LOLUM-530273 format. One record per residue (C-alpha): residue number from 1; y, z negated, x negated; residue in three letters. Coordinates in nm, 2 decimals, m for minus. Layout:
BEGIN
 kepa      Y      Z      X guvex
  NUM      Y      Z      X   ALA
...
END
This chain:
BEGIN
 kepa      Y      Z      X guvex
    1   1.28   0.84   1.37   UNK
    2   1.20   1.02   1.05   UNK
    3   1.22   0.78   0.76   UNK
    4   1.21   1.06   0.50   UNK
    5   1.57   1.15   0.54   UNK
    6   1.73   1.17   0.20   UNK
    7   1.98   0.92   0.07   UNK
    8   2.22   0.92  m0.23   UNK
    9   2.34   0.58  m0.33   UNK
   10   2.65   0.48  m0.52   UNK
   11   2.62   0.11  m0.63   UNK
   12   2.72  m0.16  m0.87   UNK
   13   2.74  m0.54  m0.90   UNK
   14   2.53  m0.78  m0.70   UNK
   15   2.62  m0.63  m0.36   UNK
   16   2.51  m0.29  m0.50   UNK
   17   2.19  m0.44  m0.64   UNK
   18   2.09  m0.64  m0.32   UNK
   19   2.18  m0.35  m0.09   UNK
   20   1.97  m0.11  m0.30   UNK
   21   1.69  m0.36  m0.29   UNK
   22   1.72  m0.37   0.09   UNK
   23   1.70   0.01   0.11   UNK
   24   1.39   0.00  m0.10   UNK
   25   1.24  m0.26   0.13   UNK
   26   1.30  m0.03   0.42   UNK
   27   1.12   0.26   0.24   UNK
   28   1.44   0.47   0.22   UNK
   29   1.40   0.81   0.06   UNK
   30   1.66   0.75  m0.22   UNK
   31   1.70   1.07  m0.42   UNK
   32   1.96   0.96  m0.67   UNK
   33   2.17   0.65  m0.76   UNK
   34   2.51   0.67  m0.92   UNK
   35   2.63   0.35  m1.10   UNK
   36   2.85   0.25  m1.39   UNK
   37   2.80   0.16  m1.75   UNK
   38   2.89  m0.20  m1.81   UNK
   39   3.23  m0.25  m1.97   UNK
   40   3.22  m0.43  m2.31   UNK
   41   3.54  m0.61  m2.22   UNK
   42   3.40  m0.76  m1.89   UNK
   43   3.18  m1.06  m1.85   UNK
   44   2.86  m0.92  m1.70   UNK
   45   2.72  m1.20  m1.48   UNK
   46   2.57  m0.98  m1.21   UNK
   47   2.24  m0.79  m1.17   UNK
   48   2.19  m0.44  m1.30   UNK
   49   2.17  m0.16  m1.04   UNK
   50   2.05   0.08  m1.31   UNK
   51   1.76  m0.14  m1.41   UNK
   52   1.65  m0.18  m1.04   UNK
   53   1.66   0.19  m0.98   UNK
   54   1.47   0.27  m1.29   UNK
   55   1.21   0.00  m1.21   UNK
   56   1.14   0.19  m0.88   UNK
   57   1.15   0.54  m1.04   UNK
   58   1.48   0.64  m0.89   UNK
   59   1.69   0.88  m1.10   UNK
   60   2.02   0.72  m1.22   UNK
   61   2.35   0.87  m1.33   UNK
   62   2.62   0.65  m1.48   UNK
   63   2.90   0.92  m1.50   UNK
   64   3.15   0.95  m1.21   UNK
   65   3.01   1.11  m0.89   UNK
   66   3.33   1.31  m0.86   UNK
   67   3.27   1.51  m1.18   UNK
   68   3.21   1.88  m1.11   UNK
   69   2.85   1.88  m1.23   UNK
   70   2.77   1.57  m1.02   UNK
   71   2.93   1.71  m0.71   UNK
   72   2.71   2.02  m0.76   UNK
   73   2.41   1.80  m0.79   UNK
   74   2.48   1.61  m0.47   UNK
   75   2.53   1.95  m0.29   UNK
   76   2.20   2.06  m0.42   UNK
   77   2.03   1.75  m0.29   UNK
   78   2.21   1.78   0.04   UNK
   79   2.15   1.42   0.14   UNK
   80   2.14   1.30   0.50   UNK
   81   2.34   0.99   0.40   UNK
   82   2.56   0.88   0.12   UNK
   83   2.59   0.50   0.09   UNK
   84   2.83   0.32  m0.14   UNK
   85   2.79  m0.05  m0.23   UNK
   86   3.07  m0.18  m0.46   UNK
   87   3.09   0.15  m0.64   UNK
   88   3.42   0.13  m0.83   UNK
   89   3.53   0.49  m0.82   UNK
   90   3.71   0.64  m0.52   UNK
   91   3.48   0.91  m0.39   UNK
   92   3.66   1.24  m0.32   UNK
   93   3.66   1.40   0.02   UNK
   94   3.46   1.70  m0.11   UNK
   95   3.17   1.46  m0.17   UNK
   96   3.22   1.27   0.15   UNK
   97   3.18   1.59   0.35   UNK
   98   2.83   1.67   0.20   UNK
   99   2.59   1.43   0.38   UNK
  100   2.48   1.54   0.72   UNK
  101   2.49   1.20   0.88   UNK
  102   2.80   1.07   0.70   UNK
  103   2.91   0.87   0.40   UNK
  104   2.95   0.50   0.44   UNK
  105   3.08   0.21   0.23   UNK
  106   2.99  m0.16   0.23   UNK
  107   3.32  m0.36   0.18   UNK
  108   3.34  m0.72   0.09   UNK
  109   3.58  m0.84   0.37   UNK
  110   3.60  m0.85   0.75   UNK
  111   3.79  m0.53   0.79   UNK
  112   4.06  m0.43   0.86   UNK
  113   4.17  m0.75   0.67   UNK
  114   4.16  m0.73   0.29   UNK
  115   4.13  m0.36   0.25   UNK
  116   4.15  m0.25  m0.12   UNK
  117   4.04  m0.42  m0.44   UNK
  118   3.88  m0.75  m0.52   UNK
  119   3.89  m0.87  m0.15   UNK
  120   3.69  m1.19  m0.21   UNK
  121   3.92  m1.31  m0.49   UNK
  122   4.23  m1.24  m0.27   UNK
  123   4.08  m1.42   0.03   UNK
  124   4.02  m1.74  m0.18   UNK
  125   4.36  m1.71  m0.36   UNK
  126   4.53  m1.68  m0.02   UNK
  127   4.35  m1.98   0.12   UNK
  128   4.15  m1.81   0.39   UNK
  129   3.89  m2.00   0.59   UNK
  130   3.67  m1.69   0.65   UNK
  131   3.60  m1.34   0.54   UNK
  132   3.30  m1.12   0.57   UNK
  133   3.12  m0.79   0.49   UNK
  134   3.18  m0.46   0.67   UNK
  135   2.99  m0.13   0.68   UNK
  136   3.22   0.16   0.76   UNK
  137   3.25   0.53   0.73   UNK
  138   3.44   0.66   0.43   UNK
  139   3.76   0.87   0.48   UNK
  140   4.03   0.97   0.23   UNK
  141   4.23   0.65   0.29   UNK
  142   4.05   0.35   0.13   UNK
  143   3.85   0.12   0.36   UNK
  144   3.99   0.29   0.67   UNK
  145   3.70   0.47   0.84   UNK
  146   3.52   0.37   1.16   UNK
  147   3.32   0.05   1.15   UNK
  148   2.95   0.05   1.20   UNK
  149   2.88  m0.33   1.17   UNK
  150   3.02  m0.64   1.01   UNK
  151   2.95  m1.01   0.97   UNK
  152   3.18  m1.30   0.91   UNK
  153   3.12  m1.58   0.66   UNK
  154   3.31  m1.91   0.62   UNK
  155   3.51  m2.02   0.32   UNK
  156   3.52  m2.39   0.26   UNK
  157   3.82  m2.56   0.08   UNK
  158   3.60  m2.62  m0.22   UNK
  159   3.45  m2.28  m0.25   UNK
  160   3.52  m2.07  m0.56   UNK
  161   3.53  m1.69  m0.55   UNK
  162   3.18  m1.69  m0.69   UNK
  163   3.06  m1.91  m0.40   UNK
  164   3.22  m1.68  m0.15   UNK
  165   3.10  m1.36  m0.33   UNK
  166   2.74  m1.49  m0.30   UNK
  167   2.79  m1.55   0.08   UNK
  168   2.94  m1.20   0.12   UNK
  169   2.64  m1.05  m0.07   UNK
  170   2.40  m1.21   0.18   UNK
  171   2.61  m1.09   0.47   UNK
  172   2.62  m0.74   0.33   UNK
  173   2.24  m0.73   0.32   UNK
  174   2.22  m0.86   0.67   UNK
  175   2.46  m0.59   0.79   UNK
  176   2.27  m0.31   0.61   UNK
  177   1.93  m0.44   0.73   UNK
  178   2.06  m0.41   1.10   UNK
  179   2.24  m0.08   1.05   UNK
  180   2.03   0.14   0.83   UNK
  181   1.76   0.22   1.10   UNK
  182   2.04   0.30   1.35   UNK
  183   2.21   0.53   1.10   UNK
  184   1.88   0.72   1.05   UNK
  185   1.83   0.75   1.42   UNK
  186   2.19   0.87   1.48   UNK
  187   2.25   0.56   1.70   UNK
  188   2.49   0.36   1.49   UNK
  189   2.82   0.27   1.66   UNK
  190   3.15   0.40   1.54   UNK
  191   3.43   0.15   1.61   UNK
  192   3.78   0.28   1.51   UNK
  193   3.96   0.06   1.27   UNK
  194   4.29  m0.09   1.37   UNK
  195   4.47  m0.07   1.04   UNK
  196   4.79  m0.21   1.19   UNK
  197   4.61  m0.55   1.24   UNK
  198   4.48  m0.56   0.88   UNK
  199   4.60  m0.59   0.53   UNK
  200   4.57  m0.41   0.19   UNK
  201   4.56  m0.56  m0.16   UNK
  202   4.55  m0.40  m0.50   UNK
  203   4.35  m0.50  m0.81   UNK
  204   4.42  m0.80  m1.02   UNK
  205   4.46  m0.83  m1.40   UNK
  206   4.39  m1.13  m1.62   UNK
  207   4.77  m1.17  m1.66   UNK
  208   4.80  m1.23  m1.29   UNK
  209   4.63  m1.56  m1.34   UNK
  210   4.94  m1.73  m1.48   UNK
  211   5.03  m2.04  m1.29   UNK
  212   5.38  m2.09  m1.14   UNK
  213   5.43  m2.46  m1.12   UNK
  214   5.71  m2.42  m0.87   UNK
  215   5.45  m2.32  m0.62   UNK
  216   5.27  m2.59  m0.42   UNK
  217   4.96  m2.78  m0.54   UNK
  218   4.74  m2.62  m0.28   UNK
  219   4.86  m2.27  m0.36   UNK
  220   4.80  m2.34  m0.73   UNK
  221   4.46  m2.49  m0.65   UNK
  222   4.36  m2.18  m0.46   UNK
  223   4.46  m1.96  m0.75   UNK
  224   4.24  m2.18  m0.99   UNK
  225   3.93  m2.16  m0.77   UNK
  226   4.00  m1.79  m0.69   UNK
  227   3.98  m1.68  m1.05   UNK
  228   3.77  m1.95  m1.22   UNK
  229   3.43  m1.86  m1.38   UNK
  230   3.30  m1.59  m1.40   UNK
  231   3.65  m1.44  m1.36   UNK
  232   3.92  m1.46  m1.63   UNK
  233   4.07  m1.79  m1.51   UNK
  234   4.41  m1.94  m1.42   UNK
  235   4.63  m2.03  m1.72   UNK
  236   4.95  m2.20  m1.83   UNK
  237   5.12  m2.29  m2.16   UNK
  238   5.17  m2.62  m2.33   UNK
  239   5.43  m2.53  m2.59   UNK
  240   5.28  m2.22  m2.76   UNK
  241   4.92  m2.31  m2.66   UNK
  242   4.76  m2.12  m2.39   UNK
  243   4.56  m2.35  m2.15   UNK
  244   4.30  m2.21  m1.91   UNK
  245   4.24  m2.43  m1.61   UNK
  246   3.89  m2.39  m1.48   UNK
  247   3.88  m2.67  m1.23   UNK
  248   4.16  m2.87  m1.04   UNK
  249   4.23  m3.05  m0.72   UNK
  250   4.55  m3.11  m0.52   UNK
  251   4.65  m3.47  m0.47   UNK
  252   4.92  m3.65  m0.28   UNK
  253   5.25  m3.74  m0.44   UNK
  254   5.56  m3.57  m0.58   UNK
  255   5.66  m3.47  m0.93   UNK
  256   5.87  m3.23  m1.13   UNK
  257   5.70  m2.89  m1.14   UNK
  258   5.49  m2.86  m1.46   UNK
  259   5.56  m3.22  m1.57   UNK
  260   5.27  m3.44  m1.67   UNK
  261   5.28  m3.73  m1.43   UNK
  262   4.96  m3.91  m1.53   UNK
  263   4.74  m3.89  m1.84   UNK
  264   4.41  m4.03  m1.70   UNK
  265   4.34  m3.85  m1.48   UNK
  266   4.56  m3.56  m1.60   UNK
  267   4.80  m3.50  m1.31   UNK
  268   5.08  m3.24  m1.31   UNK
  269   5.38  m3.20  m1.08   UNK
  270   5.42  m2.89  m0.87   UNK
  271   5.68  m2.76  m0.62   UNK
  272   5.50  m2.95  m0.35   UNK
  273   5.24  m3.22  m0.42   UNK
  274   5.05  m3.29  m0.74   UNK
  275   4.76  m3.12  m0.91   UNK
  276   4.48  m3.30  m1.10   UNK
  277   4.35  m3.09  m1.39   UNK
  278   3.98  m3.16  m1.42   UNK
  279   3.85  m2.90  m1.66   UNK
  280   4.05  m2.69  m1.91   UNK
  281   4.03  m2.49  m2.23   UNK
  282   4.28  m2.46  m2.50   UNK
  283   4.28  m2.11  m2.65   UNK
  284   3.93  m2.03  m2.78   UNK
  285   3.82  m2.39  m2.81   UNK
  286   3.54  m2.54  m2.60   UNK
  287   3.61  m2.65  m2.24   UNK
  288   3.68  m3.02  m2.18   UNK
  289   3.78  m3.25  m1.91   UNK
  290   4.14  m3.34  m1.86   UNK
  291   4.11  m3.70  m2.00   UNK
  292   3.93  m3.58  m2.32   UNK
  293   4.20  m3.32  m2.37   UNK
  294   4.48  m3.58  m2.33   UNK
  295   4.33  m3.79  m2.61   UNK
  296   4.27  m3.50  m2.85   UNK
  297   4.60  m3.33  m2.79   UNK
  298   4.81  m3.64  m2.78   UNK
  299   4.98  m3.54  m2.45   UNK
  300   5.25  m3.77  m2.32   UNK
  301   5.41  m3.82  m1.98   UNK
  302   5.71  m3.63  m2.11   UNK
  303   5.52  m3.31  m2.17   UNK
  304   5.55  m3.00  m1.95   UNK
  305   5.32  m2.71  m1.87   UNK
  306   5.51  m2.39  m1.84   UNK
END
C-alpha cells in the first residue's frame, strides 16, 4: 500500500515521543506535529516531542490544534490520518472529520476501563493488577470510539506509577507498530467499545494526594506509590508541618489511625493495618528515611499524623 499517505500527529510526553519515533521508523509521511510548550509549574521528566520532530525536519506547532488558524492549516494539508498520542487538548469534531482514513488516539489503559485523565495513576491508586494501551478512533465523547488494537500489561504490587507508565509506553509502541500498516491499507479492525463495562476518571490535582489515615494501610500505600516521584506525592501533616511521603509499605498489626506506633522503623496506624514510612520529606527540606527523621524531629509514640 502507498506509504506516502500524509499524517498529522498530535503528541506529548513519553508515549508521544516513542510513538512519533515509531512512525519515523516506519517511514510515515508526517506533514505536521502539534505538541505543547512545557509548563513551568510541572516537573518535566519526559522526552521532548518538539525536539524529536525538529531533529527529523518535521514542522512543529505548540499552539492548540483547535485554534481557527490551525484548523484551517489541517484542512489545507488534508491528511489521510490524524494520530494523537498523549496530546492534552480535546480535539474538536471539526478537526476529527478532516482526515480521510480517520482520527485515532493512543490511550494509556485497557479500554473501556479507565477512560479519561491520568489513567495510569488511577490504576495504581486503585490497586489494579493490570492495565494496558489502546489505539481507538476518536469521537466527541472522550476515549469512546471503536478500538483498533490494544495490549495488556501487568502491575506488580511494588510498581509505582512511573514503572507502570514505562510499561504502558512500550505497549503503546507495540500496538502502533502492528496497527499503522493496517491503517494505511484500510484493513484495520474497528471493534465497538462497550462503555457500560468500563469506567471513567477525571484529572488529579496535587491536593488530591492528601492521606486519609482512616483508610486502610494498603489503600494508603497504593496512593503513595500512585503519586510518588515524578508526580507531586502523597502528603500528611505533623502539627503544622507538611510531610510528603515518597515511599511506604503496609505491615500487619493494628493501631489508631495516624498515630505513631513505632519509631524505628517509623510505623503509623491506619483504619486497617499499619503503614511503615520509609522515605519522607518535611516541607522543602531534603528527603530522608523514616528513622533519620524521627531522630531529627524528636517524634514520639504519642504523635499523630493528620
